[in-house]
SEPA-233285 format. One record per residue (C-alpha): x, y, z; residue number from 0. Coordinates in steps of 0.25 Angstrom, whole numbers, plus 5000, padded with zeros to 4 digits. Example, Ala and Ser with C-alpha at 12.3 -4.5 7.8 and 13.67 -1.06 7.14 Angstrom:
BEGIN
<atom <5049, 4982, 5031>, 0> <atom <5055, 4996, 5029>, 1> 
END
This chain:
BEGIN
<atom <5332, 5391, 5467>, 0> <atom <5346, 5386, 5462>, 1> <atom <5346, 5377, 5449>, 2> <atom <5353, 5366, 5458>, 3> <atom <5341, 5365, 5466>, 4> <atom <5331, 5361, 5455>, 5> <atom <5329, 5347, 5453>, 6> <atom <5333, 5341, 5440>, 7> <atom <5320, 5343, 5433>, 8> <atom <5319, 5358, 5438>, 9> <atom <5333, 5361, 5433>, 10> <atom <5330, 5355, 5420>, 11> <atom <5317, 5363, 5419>, 12> <atom <5325, 5375, 5422>, 13> <atom <5335, 5374, 5411>, 14> <atom <5323, 5370, 5401>, 15> <atom <5318, 5384, 5401>, 16> <atom <5318, 5397, 5395>, 17> <atom <5329, 5403, 5404>, 18> <atom <5343, 5403, 5400>, 19> <atom <5348, 5399, 5415>, 20> <atom <5350, 5389, 5419>, 21> <atom <5357, 5385, 5406>, 22> <atom <5369, 5379, 5400>, 23> <atom <5379, 5384, 5412>, 24> <atom <5370, 5378, 5423>, 25> <atom <5368, 5365, 5416>, 26> <atom <5383, 5363, 5413>, 27> <atom <5385, 5365, 5428>, 28> <atom <5375, 5355, 5430>, 29> <atom <5380, 5346, 5420>, 30> <atom <5394, 5346, 5426>, 31> <atom <5389, 5343, 5441>, 32> <atom <5381, 5332, 5437>, 33> <atom <5394, 5327, 5430>, 34> <atom <5403, 5328, 5442>, 35> <atom <5391, 5321, 5450>, 36> <atom <5391, 5309, 5442>, 37> <atom <5406, 5308, 5443>, 38> <atom <5404, 5309, 5458>, 39> <atom <5394, 5297, 5456>, 40> <atom <5405, 5289, 5450>, 41> <atom <5414, 5292, 5462>, 42> <atom <5403, 5288, 5471>, 43> <atom <5403, 5274, 5463>, 44> <atom <5418, 5273, 5463>, 45> <atom <5422, 5277, 5477>, 46> <atom <5422, 5265, 5485>, 47> <atom <5421, 5254, 5475>, 48> <atom <5431, 5242, 5477>, 49> <atom <5438, 5246, 5463>, 50> <atom <5439, 5260, 5469>, 51> <atom <5445, 5256, 5482>, 52> <atom <5455, 5248, 5474>, 53> <atom <5462, 5261, 5468>, 54> <atom <5474, 5268, 5474>, 55> <atom <5470, 5278, 5485>, 56> <atom <5475, 5289, 5478>, 57> <atom <5466, 5285, 5466>, 58> <atom <5454, 5284, 5476>, 59> <atom <5457, 5298, 5482>, 60> <atom <5458, 5305, 5470>, 61> <atom <5445, 5298, 5465>, 62> <atom <5438, 5305, 5477>, 63> <atom <5444, 5317, 5477>, 64> <atom <5439, 5320, 5462>, 65> <atom <5425, 5316, 5467>, 66> <atom <5426, 5325, 5479>, 67> <atom <5430, 5336, 5470>, 68> <atom <5419, 5332, 5459>, 69> <atom <5409, 5334, 5470>, 70> <atom <5413, 5349, 5473>, 71> <atom <5414, 5352, 5457>, 72> <atom <5399, 5346, 5456>, 73> <atom <5394, 5355, 5468>, 74> <atom <5402, 5367, 5462>, 75> <atom <5395, 5363, 5448>, 76> <atom <5381, 5362, 5454>, 77> <atom <5383, 5376, 5460>, 78> <atom <5386, 5382, 5446>, 79> <atom <5374, 5377, 5440>, 80> <atom <5367, 5389, 5447>, 81> <atom <5379, 5399, 5445>, 82> <atom <5378, 5397, 5431>, 83> <atom <5364, 5402, 5429>, 84> <atom <5367, 5412, 5440>, 85> <atom <5378, 5417, 5431>, 86> <atom <5369, 5418, 5420>, 87> <atom <5357, 5426, 5427>, 88> <atom <5368, 5436, 5430>, 89> <atom <5372, 5439, 5416>, 90> <atom <5356, 5440, 5413>, 91> <atom <5354, 5449, 5425>, 92> <atom <5366, 5458, 5419>, 93> <atom <5358, 5459, 5406>, 94> <atom <5345, 5463, 5412>, 95> <atom <5352, 5476, 5418>, 96> <atom <5349, 5489, 5414>, 97> <atom <5358, 5496, 5404>, 98> <atom <5351, 5510, 5402>, 99> <atom <5364, 5517, 5407>, 100> <atom <5379, 5516, 5404>, 101> <atom <5381, 5511, 5419>, 102> <atom <5369, 5502, 5418>, 103> <atom <5376, 5495, 5405>, 104> <atom <5388, 5493, 5413>, 105> <atom <5383, 5488, 5425>, 106> <atom <5375, 5478, 5417>, 107> <atom <5387, 5475, 5407>, 108> <atom <5394, 5471, 5420>, 109> <atom <5384, 5463, 5425>, 110> <atom <5383, 5455, 5413>, 111> <atom <5398, 5453, 5414>, 112> <atom <5398, 5448, 5428>, 113> <atom <5388, 5439, 5424>, 114> <atom <5395, 5434, 5411>, 115> <atom <5407, 5432, 5421>, 116> <atom <5399, 5423, 5430>, 117> <atom <5392, 5415, 5419>, 118> <atom <5405, 5411, 5414>, 119> <atom <5412, 5409, 5428>, 120> <atom <5401, 5397, 5431>, 121> <atom <5402, 5389, 5419>, 122> <atom <5417, 5390, 5420>, 123> <atom <5418, 5385, 5432>, 124> <atom <5408, 5374, 5429>, 125> <atom <5418, 5370, 5418>, 126> <atom <5430, 5371, 5427>, 127> <atom <5423, 5362, 5436>, 128> <atom <5419, 5352, 5426>, 129> <atom <5432, 5352, 5420>, 130> <atom <5438, 5349, 5434>, 131> <atom <5429, 5337, 5435>, 132> <atom <5431, 5332, 5421>, 133> <atom <5446, 5331, 5424>, 134> <atom <5443, 5322, 5435>, 135> <atom <5433, 5312, 5427>, 136> <atom <5444, 5304, 5420>, 137> <atom <5448, 5299, 5435>, 138> <atom <5435, 5295, 5438>, 139> <atom <5434, 5288, 5425>, 140> <atom <5446, 5280, 5429>, 141> <atom <5443, 5277, 5443>, 142> <atom <5427, 5278, 5443>, 143> <atom <5418, 5267, 5445>, 144> <atom <5419, 5260, 5431>, 145> <atom <5404, 5257, 5431>, 146> <atom <5403, 5273, 5430>, 147> <atom <5408, 5275, 5418>, 148> <atom <5396, 5280, 5411>, 149> <atom <5394, 5289, 5423>, 150> <atom <5408, 5295, 5422>, 151> <atom <5405, 5298, 5408>, 152> <atom <5393, 5305, 5411>, 153> <atom <5399, 5313, 5422>, 154> <atom <5411, 5317, 5411>, 155> <atom <5401, 5322, 5401>, 156> <atom <5393, 5329, 5411>, 157> <atom <5404, 5336, 5417>, 158> <atom <5410, 5339, 5402>, 159> <atom <5396, 5345, 5398>, 160> <atom <5396, 5353, 5411>, 161> <atom <5410, 5359, 5406>, 162> <atom <5407, 5361, 5392>, 163> <atom <5393, 5367, 5394>, 164> <atom <5400, 5376, 5405>, 165> <atom <5411, 5380, 5397>, 166> <atom <5401, 5384, 5384>, 167> <atom <5394, 5394, 5395>, 168> <atom <5407, 5400, 5398>, 169> <atom <5409, 5402, 5383>, 170> <atom <5395, 5408, 5381>, 171> <atom <5398, 5418, 5391>, 172> <atom <5412, 5423, 5388>, 173> <atom <5409, 5433, 5377>, 174> <atom <5402, 5440, 5389>, 175> <atom <5416, 5444, 5395>, 176> <atom <5423, 5456, 5394>, 177> <atom <5437, 5451, 5399>, 178> <atom <5445, 5445, 5388>, 179> <atom <5454, 5438, 5397>, 180> <atom <5442, 5431, 5404>, 181> <atom <5437, 5428, 5390>, 182> <atom <5449, 5421, 5387>, 183> <atom <5451, 5413, 5400>, 184> <atom <5437, 5408, 5399>, 185> <atom <5438, 5405, 5385>, 186> <atom <5451, 5398, 5385>, 187> <atom <5448, 5391, 5398>, 188> <atom <5436, 5384, 5394>, 189> <atom <5441, 5379, 5382>, 190> <atom <5452, 5372, 5389>, 191> <atom <5442, 5366, 5398>, 192> <atom <5434, 5362, 5387>, 193> <atom <5444, 5355, 5379>, 194> <atom <5449, 5347, 5392>, 195> <atom <5435, 5343, 5396>, 196> <atom <5433, 5338, 5382>, 197> <atom <5445, 5330, 5383>, 198> <atom <5443, 5324, 5397>, 199> <atom <5428, 5322, 5393>, 200> <atom <5432, 5313, 5381>, 201> <atom <5443, 5306, 5387>, 202> <atom <5433, 5301, 5398>, 203> <atom <5422, 5298, 5389>, 204> <atom <5431, 5291, 5379>, 205> <atom <5436, 5282, 5390>, 206> <atom <5422, 5279, 5396>, 207> <atom <5416, 5275, 5382>, 208> <atom <5428, 5266, 5380>, 209> <atom <5426, 5259, 5393>, 210> <atom <5411, 5257, 5391>, 211> 
END
């Protein structure tokens, strides 16, 4: 059974076990997906309201487009909850392969590397999606229902948590790569995303705290 098919209690209990997977990667994907879902709730409580209908058509259209994009982001993040655990299991399967002969060692090394690459690609995608969502949260804050300020704040925090958690999972797997250009690309890219995300998160939360 997939992790996303478990109920909330079952998922929590699956994490609360001696198994290393699901772990931080899957939890990060889930955190971001919940944050994006919460932002869509804000959208549902905004669109159609009198104050929203009074806004320029262009503003209304962009707001609706962001909420539609968030639906696609949410759905992909949910799929990544299981993909992160699958990637980790690929690495573990590689480590369990025989290593008695040089040929076996080579095959084993290649399988571990393939699993490592996948274990980087999945959380990296979580970080990318989370960053894309965060970049639109200021617009949600500006035009969203003012009664949902706290929800926008929680949404921002959850998306940011998922992003930084995903980046941690990228970083811990980078040493397993053999291609220096790939190492450099991932290492520099996640730092750029993390720095930008922190700035966005802090800006939005400061505005919300000052408004409450």
